[in-house]
N, C-alpha and C positions, 0 to 999 in steps of 0.2 A: 647146776646143770652143766655137763661137759660140752665141749664143742664137737661139732660133727665133721667139719672140714678144717684141715690144718691151715689151708691157704685158699684164698679166693682171688681170682683174676677177673677184673672188670675191663672189657674191651669196648670202647666207644667208637662206632663208625660215625664220624662227625657228619651230621646233616642227613643221615640215611633214614628218613621218616617212612612210615608204612601206611599212609592214608590220612586224609584231612580229619581233624577233630571236629566235633559238633559246632564249636565256636569259631571255626576257621573263617566263615564269612565276615565276622567282626574284624578280622585281621587282614581282610582283603585276599584271603587264601582259599576261597571256596573251590573245591574240586582238585586241590593240589594232592599229589600222590607220588612221592619220590620213587620208592621201590616199584610201584605199580606201573608208572609211565616208562621207567627205564626198561622193565621187563617186556612192555608192549613194543618198545622201539625196535627190537630185534630179538633173536634167540640169545638169551643171556645164560651161559652155562655155569650153574652154581651147584654141582652135585653134592659137595660136602655140606653146604648150608641146607640143602634140600634134605639130606639124610638126617640132619639134626632137628628138622621140623619147621624150616622157614616157610614152606608151602602150606603148613598146617595152621599158621597164624591166620591166614585168609587166602582167597584165591589170588594167585599171581600167574600171569601168562608164562608158560614154559617152566615153571617151578612147581611140580606136582605135589599134592598131599602125599605123605608117606604113611603106609599102613602101620609101621612100627618105628616112629621117630626115635633116634638115638638120644635126643635131648628132650627137655621140657620147653614149652613154647607159650607165648602170649604177647600182649602189647601193653605199653604204659602210656597213660595220658600225661600231658604236661599240665600240672595243676597251677603252677606259678603264672603270674601275669607277665608273659614274655615269650620269646622264641629264639633266644640267642644262646651262645656258648656258655657264658657264666651261669645263666639262669638254669639251663638243662643240667649241667654238671653239679651245680650247687644243690639242685633238687634231689639228684641221686644220693647226695651226701646228707639229705634230711632238712634242707633249707627251702621253705616255700616262700617265694617273693610275692608280696601283695602288689608291689609297684614295679613296673618294668623299668629297666635302665633306659635313659632317654636316647633317642637317635635324632640325627640332624640331616634329613634329606635335602634341606636347602642351605646347608652350611651352618656355622655357629653364629649366634646373635652378636650384634655389634658390641654390646657391653662386655661380653666374654673376650672378644678379639682385642678391644681397647685395653682391658685390664692385663691381658697376656702381653701385649706390646710394652705397656708401661712397666710392669713388674720384671720382665726379662731384659728390658733394655735393647731389644732387637730393633733394627731400623724399619720394621713393618713386616707384613707377611704376604706370601703368595698363595693362591689357590682358594682355600676355604670352600671347598665343594666336595661332594662324595666322588671318589675316583678310585681306579685301580692304581696301586702303588707303582707298578712298573710304567704305566702310561703317564702318570703325572710327572715323573722325573724326566721322561722323554720330552714332555711338553714344556715344563717350567724349569728344568735343571739349569739350562744355560743362563736364564735370567737370574736364578738364585745365585749362581757363581759370580755374576756381574755385580749384583746388588747386596749380597750377604743376607738377604731376607729368607728366613726358613719357609719351607713349603708346608702348609697346614692343610690337612684333608681328613675326610671321614669315609665311612663305607655304609653298607646296610646294617652293620653292627654298631653297638654303642661304643665308638672309639674316637679318640682325638689323636691323630697321627702326625708326627713331625718328621719330615724328611730333610736331610741336610748333607751336603758333600763334606766328607771328613777333612778335606784340606781347606774348606771355607769355615766350617764350624767344627772344631775338634770334638772328639767324642765326649771328653769330660764336660765340655760346655753344653753339648747337646743333651747329655743326661741331666745336667743342672737345669736347663730350660724345661725339660720334661717334668722334673720334680716340682718346679714352680707351677707348671700347668696343672699337675695333679692336685696341688693345694688350692688352686683357683676353682677347679671343677668339683665342687662339693654341693650338697643340698640339691636344689632343683636340677642342676646341671651335672650331677655326679655320674659321669660316663663309666661304663664297665672297666675300660682300660685306656690309659695314655700310652702310646707306643712310639719309641724312638726308632726311626727308619733311616739309618745312615747309608750313604752310597758313595761310590768312587767313579773314576773314568772321565772321559771327554765328551763334549756335546756329540750326540749321535751314537755314543757308546757308553752311556751311563749304566752302572749295574749296582744292585743293592749288595751290601756286605753282610756278613753273618753277625754283625754287632748290634742287631736288633735288641731292644730291651723293653719289657712290658712293665708298666706301673698299674697294677690292678687294684680294685677296691678289695680290702681284706674281707673275707667272709665272716659272718658271725661265728664266734667260738664254738657254739653248740652245733658241731657237725661231725660227720663220721671220721674224718682224718685225724683231728686232735684226740677224738675219743679213743681211737685204736692206738695211736702212738703213745698216748698218755698211760695206757695199760702195758706198755713195753712191747707192743706188736709192731711189726714193720709195715711201713706205708711206702711202697716203691712206686714212684710216679714216672711215667714215660711220655715223652713228647711235651705237649703244652699243658699237661695237667697241673704241674707245680705252679706255673704262672697263673692259671685260672684260680687257684686257691691262695695266691700270694704266698706260697710256700708254707702256709699254716698247717702244722701237723705232718709235714712230709719228712720221712726219715732218709730217703734216697731219691735223687732226681737224675734220671738217665736221659741224656740228650738224644733227640730224634727229630729230624727236620722234615721227614716225609713218611709215607706209609711203609715203604720198604725198610727204613731204619727202625720204625716203631715195631714192626713185626720181628725184626732181628733182635731188638732190645728186649721184647716181651719173651722171646724164646730163651735168651740169655738169662733173664730174671727167673724164668721157670726152672732153669737148670741149676740155679743157686739154691742153697739150702736155707730157705727163709720161712717165716711164720707170720701170717697176717694178710695184707692186701697188696696186689699188684694192679695198678690202675693205668691203662693205656688209652691214648687218643690217636685215631687214624685221621689225620688232618686233611689229606688230599681230596677226599670225597667232597668236602665242603669248600675248601680254599681254591683248589684247581678246577673242579668240575661243576659243583653246584652253583656257586656265585657267577662263574663264567658261562653258565648255561651250555655246558659241553656234555650232552647226553651220552655220546659214544665214549668219551674219556671216562665218564662215571661208570658205564657198563664194564669197560675194561678193568677199571680199578676194583670193582666188585669181584670180577673173575680172578683177578690177581690175588685178592685176599682169600678167595675160595681155594685156589691152587696151593696156597701156603698153609691152609688149615691143618693138613696132616702133620706138618713139622711142629706146629703149636701143640697139637694133641700128643705127639710123640714125646714132647718135653714135659708133659704133665706127670705128676707122681701120684701114688696112692694118697688119698686125702686132699686132692686138688679139685676145685670146682671153678668152672669158667662161666661167666655171664657175658653175653654179647648184646649191646643195645645201641641207642643213638641219643643225641641230646635235643634234637629238633628235626624238622625237615628242611630240605633245600632242593626242591624239585627242579631239575635242569630244563624241563619242558615248559615251565611256568613263566609267564611274562615278568619282566623286571629282573633284579639281581638279588633280591632279598631272601632270607630264610622263609620257610613256610610252616604254618601252625599244624603239625601232624602228630599222630601217635608215634611212639618209638617201638621198634620190634624188641622182643625179649626172647633170647634163647639161653637156656641154662644146661650145662653139660658137665658131668663128672663121672669117673669110674665108680665112685661110691654113692652116686645119687640116683634117684629114680629116673626112668626114661618114659617118654610118651605122655607126661602129665600136661593137660591143657591148663595153663595158669590164668587163662581168660584175659579180660580187659582190666588192667590194674588202674586204680584211681589216681595213681601218681608215680612218677619216677622214684619218689622217696621210698617206695616199697623195696627197691633194690638195697638202699642203705640200711633200712630197717632189718632186712633179712641178714645182711652181712654182720650188723651189730649183734643181732640175736645169736648168730652162729658162734660168736666169741663171748657170749654171756653178757653182752652190754646192752644198754637201753638208749634208743634214739627216739626223739619225740615224734616226728612226723612219719607217716606211712604205715602200711600194714605188711607184716612179714609173710613170706610164702615158704619159710624154711620147713614147716611141718609137711607141706605138700611134696617137697623134693627129697627129703631125707629117707 
């Protein structure tokens, strides 16, 4: 069976859920609704997403249903046991997690901290709480500089983050400490990522540098990325995608630190002559606006993506297909700072694909990976393909 699309681009609007899943109450997320609540907060102008069928997925204030949507539309359940970034992205690639990555709302247990101190030889640690990275260096940076103790903290995500001033703990040493932490955090305490968070500056004016480094859990080999690259297809990853997959199966990693850069890199990748998958993550929705509960910032970021859609579309070639989805919810109107257990929107658009097809409520984000694999004549375990509905 030949392939239908020469190239598929998967764009993840990080944290842009479209309504609570039936099991949301078990996660403490009853009534969460990222897209819904942002659209209720004020008039959010999304004419391009509306024309593709966003308002056809379900009722959204100010985003009307379209008689003839230009794309196909639906929503995906998160079948895995989790609601974080690795879980959602891995599921798109065909990995269903039975067990969620552990999180630490009260900090890390004493035995982990003791083992970390003894194996790294640091003089102790500061912090050990969930915190914003910029806030915690403001709060503890000066003490860190005086004592040489690294700042250890976590977030609503499954992360063990280590912040250190580059002139106090040089980068090589910080990276070495992170590798030791990664080896300690296995089994029951296997967090999704250990992250080096270096900073510079003086008390009152500390700032994070771009030398962040992530130590992820490598995903199981049976996933979409190595499946494609193993067949000689390109897997171009943009933003944090490569780090989420620990670079497994990635053929090209394009750096992008925010939505603007991710959109630029996606357009650049579409303009190249490639064959396979382009996989992008728009991180700002989640990192800057969802976790920080900034509804207005989130609304503006959605409008910004919408205004740039025509450039993305203009860069598409014959034989290109684009899918837009999310990895979980992160409702900025919801209490707390955690992700929310929601459906992910699904919009599928291509010049050579059908338009106006209601893809319904999909049982899993893995349906995306299954569809991409089937397009290239490959088999992925999890999920159900919707390729026949769109071609």
